[in-house]
C-alpha positions in Angstrom: 49.7 166.8 63.5 53.1 167.7 62.0 53.6 170.8 64.2 53.1 168.9 67.4 55.7 166.2 66.9 58.2 168.8 65.4 57.9 171.0 68.5 58.3 168.1 70.8 61.4 166.8 69.1 63.0 170.2 69.1 62.6 170.7 72.8 63.8 167.4 74.5 66.5 166.4 71.9 67.7 170.0 72.1 70.0 169.1 75.0 70.7 165.5 74.2 71.3 165.8 70.5 73.9 168.2 69.1 72.7 171.5 67.7 73.7 170.4 64.1 71.2 167.4 64.3 68.2 169.8 65.2 68.5 172.2 62.2 69.0 169.2 59.9 65.7 167.7 61.1 63.9 171.0 60.8 65.1 171.6 57.2 64.0 168.0 56.2 60.6 168.5 57.7 60.3 171.9 56.0 61.2 170.5 52.7 58.9 167.5 53.1 55.9 169.7 53.9 56.7 173.5 53.8 52.9 174.2 53.9 52.5 172.7 57.4 55.8 174.1 58.7 55.3 177.5 57.1 53.2 179.0 59.9 55.4 178.5 63.0 53.4 177.7 66.2 55.3 180.2 68.2 
């Protein structure tokens, strides 16, 4: 259930939030649970 919210947050906020905020959240999520984020859904 970690991949779903991560993908949803990257799409919508992509235009609203700045590009710097997106990479930061992705890095935090990857460090928190690299096992779940290791295999990208794409």
